[in-house]
N, C-alpha and C positions, 0 to 999 in steps of 0.2 A: 959319755954312754956306760950305764954301768954293763961289768962283767958277768956273763954266764957260766958256773962252773960245772955245770951239767946240761944234758939236754931232757929236752920236756919229756914227759913218759906220756900217754895217753892209755888211760886205764881200759878203756874200753871204746871200744867203736860198734853204734849200736844202726844199722840201717831203719828207714819209715819210712815205709811203705803207704800212696794212697791207695785204697779200696773201693770200687764202687758197691760193693754190698758185703759190711766186716760181717756178718754170721758165715757168709759161705767163704770165705776166707777164714773165717777161725778152724769150723769144722775140718776146711783142705788143709791149714798147717799143725790142728789138733791130730787128726787122723792118720796123717799121713807120715807125720816126720816126727810126734808125741810133742810137738810147745803143749804149754800149757800159762794160761794169763797169769802173770803173778803185780799186774796192776791194769786199772783201767779208768777209765772217764767216760761218765752215763749223765743223758740231757734226764730232765726231769720228767721224760714218757721212760725211763728204764732203756731208752736205746745207747748200746756202745759207740760214743762217734771216736775214742780213740783207746788202744793198749798196746801192752807191753809184754811179750810171750818169750817165754824160757824153754829147750830144752838140753839139757846136759850144758854145756857153756856157751850153746849158741844162743843168741836175742836180736825179738826182731819187732820192731813197733808196727804196727798197724796203726792208720786214720780214715777213718770213714770220708769221702769224700763229697760234696754239697752234689747236689742234682745238675747244676750250672756247668760243675765242673766238670773236667774225661780225661778219657788216660788215653793218649796218642798211639796212634799205630807206627810215628816218623816222631820219634824221639830227639831232642834236641843230642850234639854229639856229648854233653855230657848226664845226659840224662840215660844212655842207652849202655846197661851194666848190669851184669848177670849176681845171683846172689848161691856162692861158691857152699856146700854143704857137706859133711862127713857123718853119715849116718853109720850106725854102727856095722849093720852089714847092709850091703849095696845089692847084692840078691835078693835079700827076702825085701827091702824098700821097691826095690825095680818090679818088684813079681804082686805087690799090694795094688801099686800104682798102677799096674798095667792089665791085673783082673780086676779094679772101681772101673776102667773102659778111658783112661786113659793116655793121650798119646806118648810115649815116652820114647826115647832111642834105647837103640841098642846097649847093651855094656862094653864099651870098647877098652885096652888096655894103650895107655899113653905110650910114646918115647919116654916119658918122664917116668915112669913105673906107677899109676894109677890105675886101676879101673874106672869110670867115668861113664855116665847118661847126662839127659837131658830131659827137664819136663819143663812145661810151660803152668802157671796158678793161674786159677781162671780172671787173675786180671791182665794176665798175657807175660806176667814178668819170669823172665825167662831164670831157670834153677839147673846148677850144673851141680852133680851128686857125683862127690870123689872118697875115693878110698887108694889107698895109699899102701907100698909094700911095706911091712913094714920094718921101722927103722930112716923111711923117706920122707916122713914128714914132718911139720917142723912143730908139733908136737910131740915128738917124741925125741923131741932133746930139750933141756933146761933151759929158763932163759937166759939173759945177760945177764942179770943179778943171782942166779945158780937156786932158782926158785921153780920149782913147777908150777903152771897154769895151777892147778888144784889147789896149793895155798895158798893163793890170793886171797882174802876177805873181800866178800863182795858189800857193798853200800846200797846196793838195792835191796829191796825188800822180800822176802823168801817165800810169803805167804799171800797170796792174792786181799787186795785193798780194794774199795770200789769209794771213786768220786763223784759225786754230783756236780752239778751245774745247777750256781745259785745265778746262775745270770737268766732273766726274761727275752 
């Protein structure tokens, strides 16, 4: 068996969510959290079937579900998770969500030093919004190689590109 001299390193982990209405989901993540489309795949009719979104260092993919697919209210254990987001200003984000009529929990201080609240996206995915006290978050430290996250070069496109399906 070959010896491995160092641990593998994951450069990026990007959640991909199946959505029932792509335009509604794009508007939600763009309007309330500042995500922008950096890549997309569209069918011959110009409908977006998949897209890659970015807001700061946060990234997310959305995949349009077929009509016969559905999002269940009773997910399997492996499907029960939340998206953990750190907005620049949790109070302003909370107010924007509430003003838009979305059901968002009150902001509470946790025992581990973060102000947090919850909101659900249009497809029922739970978003956990958090703002840690300065110096308590992992982003407040340098990574194990002495570089801050901002120093990492991205392999993903900086500008939006559009792909169209060649399948019939």
